[in-house]
Every structure is written in C-alpha cells, then in structure tokens.
KOLROBA-101188 format. One record per residue (C-alpha): residue in one letter; x, y, z. Coordinates in steps of 0.02 Angstrom, whole numbers, always signed. Layout:
<pts>
rest: A | c1: X | c2: Y | c3: Z
...
</pts>
This chain:
<pts>
rest: M | c1: -7572 | c2: -1385 | c3: -1003
rest: S | c1: -7448 | c2: -1317 | c3: -1127
rest: K | c1: -7560 | c2: -1172 | c3: -1171
rest: Q | c1: -7611 | c2: -1124 | c3: -994
rest: G | c1: -7565 | c2: -947 | c3: -943
rest: T | c1: -7514 | c2: -894 | c3: -1118
rest: D | c1: -7560 | c2: -728 | c3: -1191
rest: T | c1: -7726 | c2: -734 | c3: -1277
rest: Q | c1: -7819 | c2: -628 | c3: -1401
rest: H | c1: -7997 | c2: -667 | c3: -1450
rest: S | c1: -8177 | c2: -614 | c3: -1419
rest: V | c1: -8271 | c2: -681 | c3: -1272
rest: S | c1: -8459 | c2: -700 | c3: -1261
rest: R | c1: -8532 | c2: -524 | c3: -1243
rest: G | c1: -8364 | c2: -449 | c3: -1198
rest: M | c1: -8187 | c2: -437 | c3: -1261
rest: M | c1: -8024 | c2: -516 | c3: -1204
rest: I | c1: -7877 | c2: -427 | c3: -1282
rest: D | c1: -7692 | c2: -456 | c3: -1289
rest: R | c1: -7581 | c2: -374 | c3: -1159
rest: R | c1: -7470 | c2: -299 | c3: -1293
rest: D | c1: -7614 | c2: -191 | c3: -1357
rest: A | c1: -7661 | c2: -142 | c3: -1179
rest: L | c1: -7481 | c2: -92 | c3: -1140
rest: K | c1: -7444 | c2: +3 | c3: -1302
rest: L | c1: -7443 | c2: +165 | c3: -1203
rest: G | c1: -7301 | c2: +106 | c3: -1095
rest: L | c1: -7281 | c2: +28 | c3: -926
rest: G | c1: -7180 | c2: +150 | c3: -827
rest: L | c1: -7227 | c2: +178 | c3: -644
rest: G | c1: -7239 | c2: +357 | c3: -578
rest: A | c1: -7344 | c2: +509 | c3: -577
rest: A | c1: -7312 | c2: +544 | c3: -758
rest: A | c1: -7390 | c2: +376 | c3: -805
rest: L | c1: -7557 | c2: +432 | c3: -743
rest: A | c1: -7557 | c2: +575 | c3: -867
rest: A | c1: -7623 | c2: +445 | c3: -994
rest: P | c1: -7802 | c2: +443 | c3: -924
rest: A | c1: -7872 | c2: +276 | c3: -881
rest: I | c1: -8045 | c2: +340 | c3: -916
rest: A | c1: -8020 | c2: +411 | c3: -1090
rest: Q | c1: -8150 | c2: +295 | c3: -1162
rest: S | c1: -8324 | c2: +330 | c3: -1231
rest: G | c1: -8485 | c2: +248 | c3: -1182
rest: G | c1: -8441 | c2: +197 | c3: -1005
rest: M | c1: -8297 | c2: +81 | c3: -1050
rest: I | c1: -8213 | c2: -16 | c3: -906
rest: R | c1: -8055 | c2: -112 | c3: -941
rest: V | c1: -8027 | c2: -256 | c3: -820
rest: G | c1: -7851 | c2: -318 | c3: -796
rest: V | c1: -7813 | c2: -492 | c3: -725
rest: P | c1: -7640 | c2: -557 | c3: -676
rest: T | c1: -7632 | c2: -714 | c3: -782
rest: K | c1: -7746 | c2: -834 | c3: -877
rest: A | c1: -7763 | c2: -988 | c3: -768
rest: Y | c1: -7809 | c2: -892 | c3: -610
rest: W | c1: -7977 | c2: -864 | c3: -525
rest: P | c1: -7995 | c2: -677 | c3: -565
rest: T | c1: -8001 | c2: -725 | c3: -748
rest: I | c1: -8144 | c2: -846 | c3: -711
rest: V | c1: -8243 | c2: -716 | c3: -612
rest: T | c1: -8218 | c2: -584 | c3: -746
rest: L | c1: -8268 | c2: -708 | c3: -888
rest: A | c1: -8429 | c2: -752 | c3: -790
rest: T | c1: -8466 | c2: -568 | c3: -768
rest: L | c1: -8443 | c2: -533 | c3: -954
rest: R | c1: -8544 | c2: -684 | c3: -1011
rest: Q | c1: -8689 | c2: -648 | c3: -897
rest: R | c1: -8689 | c2: -467 | c3: -962
rest: L | c1: -8680 | c2: -398 | c3: -789
rest: F | c1: -8573 | c2: -247 | c3: -836
rest: E | c1: -8705 | c2: -201 | c3: -961
rest: K | c1: -8838 | c2: -210 | c3: -823
rest: E | c1: -8733 | c2: -79 | c3: -730
rest: G | c1: -8733 | c2: +33 | c3: -886
rest: L | c1: -8554 | c2: -8 | c3: -932
rest: R | c1: -8458 | c2: -86 | c3: -1078
rest: A | c1: -8310 | c2: -193 | c3: -1026
rest: E | c1: -8163 | c2: -289 | c3: -1094
rest: M | c1: -8036 | c2: -396 | c3: -1004
rest: T | c1: -7848 | c2: -404 | c3: -1033
rest: I | c1: -7742 | c2: -546 | c3: -968
rest: Y | c1: -7567 | c2: -499 | c3: -913
rest: R | c1: -7417 | c2: -606 | c3: -868
rest: S | c1: -7411 | c2: -566 | c3: -683
rest: G | c1: -7482 | c2: -459 | c3: -544
rest: A | c1: -7339 | c2: -334 | c3: -560
rest: E | c1: -7374 | c2: -310 | c3: -749
rest: C | c1: -7555 | c2: -292 | c3: -709
rest: F | c1: -7522 | c2: -151 | c3: -588
rest: E | c1: -7403 | c2: -69 | c3: -714
rest: A | c1: -7548 | c2: -69 | c3: -837
rest: L | c1: -7657 | c2: +22 | c3: -711
rest: A | c1: -7522 | c2: +152 | c3: -684
rest: A | c1: -7497 | c2: +174 | c3: -869
rest: G | c1: -7684 | c2: +204 | c3: -901
rest: A | c1: -7706 | c2: +39 | c3: -994
rest: A | c1: -7826 | c2: -35 | c3: -865
rest: D | c1: -7962 | c2: +36 | c3: -757
rest: I | c1: -7991 | c2: -101 | c3: -625
rest: I | c1: -7867 | c2: -242 | c3: -581
rest: L | c1: -7844 | c2: -379 | c3: -454
rest: D | c1: -7686 | c2: -367 | c3: -355
rest: P | c1: -7609 | c2: -373 | c3: -178
rest: P | c1: -7608 | c2: -223 | c3: -59
rest: S | c1: -7418 | c2: -216 | c3: -66
rest: L | c1: -7419 | c2: -153 | c3: -245
rest: V | c1: -7539 | c2: -16 | c3: -200
rest: A | c1: -7430 | c2: +37 | c3: -52
rest: T | c1: -7272 | c2: +32 | c3: -162
rest: G | c1: -7362 | c2: +129 | c3: -301
rest: I | c1: -7416 | c2: +266 | c3: -184
rest: R | c1: -7234 | c2: +301 | c3: -135
rest: R | c1: -7192 | c2: +316 | c3: -320
rest: G | c1: -7332 | c2: +434 | c3: -360
rest: V | c1: -7457 | c2: +307 | c3: -423
rest: R | c1: -7616 | c2: +349 | c3: -325
rest: S | c1: -7733 | c2: +199 | c3: -315
rest: K | c1: -7842 | c2: +108 | c3: -192
rest: L | c1: -7916 | c2: -58 | c3: -153
rest: V | c1: -8104 | c2: -40 | c3: -172
rest: A | c1: -8156 | c2: -216 | c3: -131
rest: G | c1: -8073 | c2: -362 | c3: -40
rest: A | c1: -8071 | c2: -524 | c3: -136
rest: Q | c1: -7962 | c2: -656 | c3: -50
rest: D | c1: -7901 | c2: -681 | c3: +129
rest: A | c1: -7785 | c2: -828 | c3: +99
rest: Y | c1: -7674 | c2: -898 | c3: -36
rest: Y | c1: -7798 | c2: -1040 | c3: -77
rest: G | c1: -7717 | c2: -1173 | c3: -181
rest: W | c1: -7541 | c2: -1086 | c3: -191
rest: H | c1: -7392 | c2: -1200 | c3: -161
rest: L | c1: -7203 | c2: -1197 | c3: -170
rest: M | c1: -7177 | c2: -1348 | c3: -282
rest: V | c1: -7039 | c2: -1460 | c3: -346
rest: R | c1: -7043 | c2: -1595 | c3: -478
rest: Q | c1: -7108 | c2: -1763 | c3: -417
rest: D | c1: -6935 | c2: -1839 | c3: -451
rest: S | c1: -6837 | c2: -1697 | c3: -375
rest: P | c1: -6713 | c2: -1747 | c3: -240
rest: I | c1: -6765 | c2: -1590 | c3: -143
rest: T | c1: -6874 | c2: -1640 | c3: +7
rest: A | c1: -6860 | c2: -1486 | c3: +119
rest: V | c1: -6859 | c2: -1298 | c3: +92
rest: S | c1: -6687 | c2: -1287 | c3: +168
rest: E | c1: -6618 | c2: -1386 | c3: +16
rest: L | c1: -6664 | c2: -1242 | c3: -101
rest: A | c1: -6509 | c2: -1148 | c3: -44
rest: G | c1: -6422 | c2: -1084 | c3: -202
rest: K | c1: -6556 | c2: -1153 | c3: -313
rest: K | c1: -6674 | c2: -1070 | c3: -439
rest: V | c1: -6855 | c2: -1039 | c3: -387
rest: G | c1: -6979 | c2: -980 | c3: -519
rest: I | c1: -7096 | c2: -833 | c3: -495
rest: T | c1: -7208 | c2: -744 | c3: -621
rest: A | c1: -7124 | c2: -570 | c3: -606
rest: A | c1: -7037 | c2: -461 | c3: -482
rest: G | c1: -7164 | c2: -377 | c3: -368
rest: S | c1: -7300 | c2: -505 | c3: -400
rest: G | c1: -7390 | c2: -613 | c3: -274
rest: S | c1: -7277 | c2: -760 | c3: -320
rest: D | c1: -7127 | c2: -649 | c3: -288
rest: L | c1: -7193 | c2: -595 | c3: -119
rest: L | c1: -7217 | c2: -780 | c3: -70
rest: A | c1: -7043 | c2: -823 | c3: -126
rest: L | c1: -6970 | c2: -678 | c3: -30
rest: W | c1: -7069 | c2: -727 | c3: +124
rest: T | c1: -7009 | c2: -906 | c3: +108
rest: G | c1: -6828 | c2: -855 | c3: +102
rest: Q | c1: -6849 | c2: -743 | c3: +258
rest: D | c1: -6958 | c2: -860 | c3: +357
rest: R | c1: -6854 | c2: -1019 | c3: +322
rest: K | c1: -6687 | c2: -930 | c3: +323
rest: V | c1: -6633 | c2: -993 | c3: +154
rest: E | c1: -6561 | c2: -902 | c3: +4
rest: F | c1: -6610 | c2: -946 | c3: -169
rest: T | c1: -6618 | c2: -856 | c3: -336
rest: R | c1: -6791 | c2: -799 | c3: -389
rest: V | c1: -6817 | c2: -821 | c3: -576
rest: P | c1: -6961 | c2: -726 | c3: -662
rest: V | c1: -7038 | c2: -829 | c3: -802
rest: G | c1: -7216 | c2: -762 | c3: -818
rest: G | c1: -7378 | c2: -853 | c3: -770
rest: G | c1: -7369 | c2: -966 | c3: -923
rest: G | c1: -7187 | c2: -1011 | c3: -893
rest: L | c1: -7194 | c2: -1084 | c3: -719
rest: V | c1: -7246 | c2: -1261 | c3: -760
rest: P | c1: -7147 | c2: -1282 | c3: -921
rest: N | c1: -6987 | c2: -1219 | c3: -840
rest: L | c1: -7012 | c2: -1331 | c3: -690
rest: R | c1: -7044 | c2: -1481 | c3: -801
rest: T | c1: -6887 | c2: -1449 | c3: -909
rest: R | c1: -6777 | c2: -1427 | c3: -753
rest: N | c1: -6738 | c2: -1245 | c3: -791
rest: L | c1: -6810 | c2: -1216 | c3: -616
rest: D | c1: -6778 | c2: -1315 | c3: -458
rest: A | c1: -6942 | c2: -1257 | c3: -381
rest: A | c1: -7079 | c2: -1136 | c3: -415
rest: V | c1: -7218 | c2: -1035 | c3: -326
rest: I | c1: -7373 | c2: -1095 | c3: -418
rest: Y | c1: -7556 | c2: -1049 | c3: -400
rest: S | c1: -7714 | c2: -1147 | c3: -420
rest: P | c1: -7780 | c2: -1238 | c3: -515
rest: L | c1: -7611 | c2: -1276 | c3: -586
rest: T | c1: -7557 | c2: -1344 | c3: -419
rest: F | c1: -7706 | c2: -1460 | c3: -407
rest: Q | c1: -7675 | c2: -1526 | c3: -584
rest: L | c1: -7488 | c2: -1555 | c3: -551
rest: M | c1: -7517 | c2: -1647 | c3: -390
rest: R | c1: -7664 | c2: -1750 | c3: -459
rest: A | c1: -7556 | c2: -1806 | c3: -609
rest: G | c1: -7410 | c2: -1848 | c3: -494
rest: Q | c1: -7300 | c2: -1723 | c3: -583
rest: A | c1: -7248 | c2: -1611 | c3: -439
rest: R | c1: -7242 | c2: -1610 | c3: -245
rest: S | c1: -7278 | c2: -1472 | c3: -120
rest: L | c1: -7148 | c2: -1407 | c3: -4
rest: I | c1: -7256 | c2: -1268 | c3: +68
rest: D | c1: -7447 | c2: -1249 | c3: +65
rest: F | c1: -7462 | c2: -1060 | c3: +76
rest: T | c1: -7647 | c2: -1075 | c3: +121
rest: T | c1: -7601 | c2: -1132 | c3: +296
rest: A | c1: -7421 | c2: -1076 | c3: +309
rest: M | c1: -7466 | c2: -889 | c3: +314
rest: P | c1: -7583 | c2: -797 | c3: +433
rest: R | c1: -7750 | c2: -739 | c3: +362
rest: H | c1: -7742 | c2: -566 | c3: +284
rest: T | c1: -7797 | c2: -466 | c3: +132
rest: V | c1: -7707 | c2: -563 | c3: -4
rest: A | c1: -7789 | c2: -472 | c3: -150
rest: G | c1: -7925 | c2: -355 | c3: -193
rest: W | c1: -8000 | c2: -255 | c3: -337
rest: I | c1: -7902 | c2: -91 | c3: -367
rest: V | c1: -7937 | c2: +72 | c3: -458
rest: T | c1: -7843 | c2: +235 | c3: -473
rest: D | c1: -7890 | c2: +386 | c3: -363
rest: K | c1: -7925 | c2: +475 | c3: -528
rest: L | c1: -8061 | c2: +351 | c3: -575
rest: I | c1: -8137 | c2: +363 | c3: -400
rest: Q | c1: -8141 | c2: +554 | c3: -412
rest: E | c1: -8205 | c2: +565 | c3: -592
rest: R | c1: -8318 | c2: +413 | c3: -615
rest: P | c1: -8370 | c2: +344 | c3: -444
rest: Q | c1: -8525 | c2: +269 | c3: -521
rest: A | c1: -8420 | c2: +167 | c3: -640
rest: V | c1: -8315 | c2: +105 | c3: -498
rest: Q | c1: -8470 | c2: +52 | c3: -399
rest: G | c1: -8548 | c2: -29 | c3: -554
rest: S | c1: -8388 | c2: -126 | c3: -588
rest: V | c1: -8377 | c2: -188 | c3: -409
rest: N | c1: -8563 | c2: -235 | c3: -415
rest: A | c1: -8543 | c2: -325 | c3: -582
rest: L | c1: -8386 | c2: -423 | c3: -528
rest: F | c1: -8466 | c2: -483 | c3: -366
rest: G | c1: -8621 | c2: -527 | c3: -464
rest: G | c1: -8509 | c2: -638 | c3: -573
rest: L | c1: -8443 | c2: -721 | c3: -420
rest: A | c1: -8620 | c2: -743 | c3: -353
rest: W | c1: -8668 | c2: -826 | c3: -519
rest: L | c1: -8522 | c2: -950 | c3: -507
rest: R | c1: -8570 | c2: -994 | c3: -329
rest: A | c1: -8752 | c2: -1023 | c3: -379
rest: N | c1: -8713 | c2: -1123 | c3: -540
rest: R | c1: -8587 | c2: -1260 | c3: -497
rest: D | c1: -8597 | c2: -1353 | c3: -660
rest: G | c1: -8582 | c2: -1198 | c3: -766
rest: A | c1: -8438 | c2: -1132 | c3: -658
rest: I | c1: -8343 | c2: -1298 | c3: -672
rest: A | c1: -8369 | c2: -1296 | c3: -861
rest: L | c1: -8306 | c2: -1123 | c3: -873
rest: I | c1: -8149 | c2: -1158 | c3: -771
rest: A | c1: -8113 | c2: -1311 | c3: -872
rest: E | c1: -8135 | c2: -1218 | c3: -1034
rest: N | c1: -8026 | c2: -1067 | c3: -989
rest: N | c1: -7889 | c2: -1161 | c3: -903
rest: E | c1: -7892 | c2: -1310 | c3: -1023
rest: I | c1: -7900 | c2: -1436 | c3: -885
rest: P | c1: -8009 | c2: -1592 | c3: -851
rest: A | c1: -8176 | c2: -1562 | c3: -763
rest: E | c1: -8122 | c2: -1657 | c3: -610
rest: I | c1: -7973 | c2: -1534 | c3: -584
rest: A | c1: -8092 | c2: -1390 | c3: -620
rest: A | c1: -8209 | c2: -1455 | c3: -485
rest: I | c1: -8065 | c2: -1452 | c3: -355
rest: E | c1: -8029 | c2: -1271 | c3: -406
rest: Y | c1: -8212 | c2: -1227 | c3: -386
rest: E | c1: -8221 | c2: -1306 | c3: -215
rest: E | c1: -8053 | c2: -1254 | c3: -151
rest: T | c1: -8042 | c2: -1078 | c3: -224
rest: I | c1: -8202 | c2: -1003 | c3: -296
rest: L | c1: -8310 | c2: -1051 | c3: -150
rest: K | c1: -8188 | c2: -981 | c3: -25
rest: L | c1: -8173 | c2: -806 | c3: -104
rest: L | c1: -8243 | c2: -658 | c3: -7
rest: T | c1: -8423 | c2: -623 | c3: -53
rest: D | c1: -8445 | c2: -457 | c3: +40
rest: G | c1: -8289 | c2: -365 | c3: -26
rest: A | c1: -8241 | c2: -325 | c3: +153
rest: L | c1: -8086 | c2: -222 | c3: +180
rest: D | c1: -8012 | c2: -209 | c3: +353
rest: Q | c1: -7863 | c2: -105 | c3: +396
rest: A | c1: -7793 | c2: -234 | c3: +517
rest: Q | c1: -7797 | c2: -368 | c3: +382
rest: I | c1: -7709 | c2: -251 | c3: +263
rest: E | c1: -7577 | c2: -209 | c3: +392
rest: V | c1: -7540 | c2: -395 | c3: +407
rest: A | c1: -7522 | c2: -404 | c3: +219
rest: L | c1: -7397 | c2: -258 | c3: +218
rest: D | c1: -7301 | c2: -332 | c3: +366
rest: L | c1: -7284 | c2: -495 | c3: +270
rest: A | c1: -7220 | c2: -397 | c3: +121
rest: R | c1: -7093 | c2: -306 | c3: +229
rest: L | c1: -7039 | c2: -477 | c3: +300
rest: G | c1: -7016 | c2: -534 | c3: +120
rest: G | c1: -6902 | c2: -389 | c3: +85
rest: M | c1: -7016 | c2: -250 | c3: +20
rest: T | c1: -6978 | c2: -76 | c3: +86
rest: D | c1: -7045 | c2: +102 | c3: +79
rest: L | c1: -7228 | c2: +51 | c3: +85
rest: A | c1: -7366 | c2: +178 | c3: +115
rest: P | c1: -7469 | c2: +155 | c3: +276
rest: A | c1: -7614 | c2: +34 | c3: +264
rest: A | c1: -7739 | c2: +174 | c3: +295
rest: E | c1: -7691 | c2: +251 | c3: +126
rest: T | c1: -7714 | c2: +96 | c3: +25
rest: F | c1: -7900 | c2: +68 | c3: +30
rest: T | c1: -8074 | c2: +143 | c3: +40
rest: T | c1: -8236 | c2: +66 | c3: +102
rest: R | c1: -8343 | c2: +179 | c3: -2
rest: F | c1: -8387 | c2: +51 | c3: -132
rest: K | c1: -8475 | c2: -96 | c3: -43
rest: P | c1: -8529 | c2: -222 | c3: -176
rest: V | c1: -8711 | c2: -246 | c3: -214
rest: P | c1: -8698 | c2: -395 | c3: -325
rest: T | c1: -8782 | c2: -373 | c3: -494
rest: G | c1: -8913 | c2: -508 | c3: -527
rest: A | c1: -8885 | c2: -620 | c3: -675
</pts>
C-alpha cells in the first residue's frame, strides 16, 4: 500500500498516463484568465482526462477506456493525468491542462463564481460508495464527538474529502482541524499518527478494514442523502468549440465502464494492478463501487441542488445555482469494446 495514490509517470496500454507536474506546468490559478490557455490547443483530436487520485474508481474507468481503445473508436487520441485531489484536478481544468475531469458539482458552482465556466456533462456517482471517516484500529477514539480539537486528514481543500470533513463537523457539531495531505498521504499519515482520523475513499477503506488496521466512525454511503456526488466535467469553451469531442469522450468513458461491468475477472485484475492490492480486496471494490456507478450518465437538477446544499452545510459559500452547473446535451452512448 505504500505506493498507492502516489504520482505516476509511465505509458499505459494504447494510451498515456502522465505526471501531474507536466500537466500543470502552465499554472494552476483559478479565474477567467486561466482559461486563456486553451484546453483544446492540441492537434489530432487529443483529449486529456484528469482523475483526482490514483487509487480511485475514475482511474480504473479511464484505464479500461484507454486499454480497450475506445477513445480511438470515437476518433480521439487520449491521455490520462493523475492528480493529488479533486481540487487540484479542477484547477488543472481551469488552467487548460485537462479537457475532461471527474469532480463534484460544488467545484463547478464555485468555479463559475470565479470566472471559470465549466459544466457537468454526465453524472457518474450518486453516493459516496466506500468512503469512510476512519481512525486507527488501536485509536482510543470511538465516537465522532471525540475528534474535537484533533487532526482529520483530507486530500486537499475544496476536494470531496474536504467537503465530507466539513459536513461532518457541521452535522455532528464538532470542531477539528482539517489537514490536507494528498490522496497518497492519507493512509501513511494515519498509520504514523500524524493524523487522528482521515476521510478515506475506496478501495483503501476496504483494505484497511479487511487488514484490521483501521475502524470506521462514519460510513458516508449511508450517512448522507443520495445526490450527484460526482460527474464528468468540461469547460464551456470545449462544449462550444468541440462538441463532438465532448460527446465522443463521454461515449468512450461510459464504454469503459460497460466493459468493466461485463468483464468481472478483467476488471478485478485491473483494479488489483492499478491499486496494488490483493485480488480479494479488488473484488470488493468491484462489487461495492464499480457495479454501483451510474450507467446512464443521468444529471438531475434536484440531485445537484442536494449536492450544493450539502456543500453549503459543510461551509462552502457563494455557489452558482444548480441550473448553471450542468447540461443534458451529451447523453452517453457507450462505445463498444
């Protein structure tokens, strides 16, 4: 597990996975000026996919899509970049370093208020499947209330883990310090006692619980109401200038998901390989996450409004209305493998 979630730079079968430092060399500042670096300044139909962290399901879906050459079937070339958090992923979109990313609606709503015009083009997840607020197995903490004044790990400010930490503090009326450590830093810092607790995503949660190394204080899958947790996002500029590339990307990514659902053994092998975990843990991730992802890309304003309400409850302010954050123009037609 020591390598999980770390930055990675190497070729993947029939696609490319590149280091986030290269992807962000143009800068990460949010704002209208950031969009001046065009996200589509690539030749030959290039699409750059940004995913929030390594050991997380969007990476698996994108890898499957690349390895099955589904972008190519849509007339596109594609590469994937792994970032350290959802917030950094969104910053890459704003900076012109990524074309399509996976992130929560709250970042779209926040970005719009700062001049970063983007939209959800396909829904992906309607619950925080496998996400838990965790403490070490030997921690004396047995209730969320005991986290008062403690350090709780998140990937980065503005990320999904940050939103869940903020929501926890508001919902359970407890004040703690949120500590950003990146996706690859959650487990090591929890283990070394630099953190008292951490908001951790699957399959890391499944592995920690299976190994008896950590306990769950909150299962966010059931603790929070169903809503649009995350979706695939592109800039308004890409929608306006290359709508066919947007549709093709959506088709390809949902084709990758369809391939995973139809090929259990291959999917589990891919999860185990990418996340560097045993096959039995990968199987849990497959059953509890991959098979529960949205297959139709549905986006519903009411579900997005719930997401934004939860973000406000967690402390986020000045969010654009839900109606401005999405478009239903690009319904996925999954590309066949």
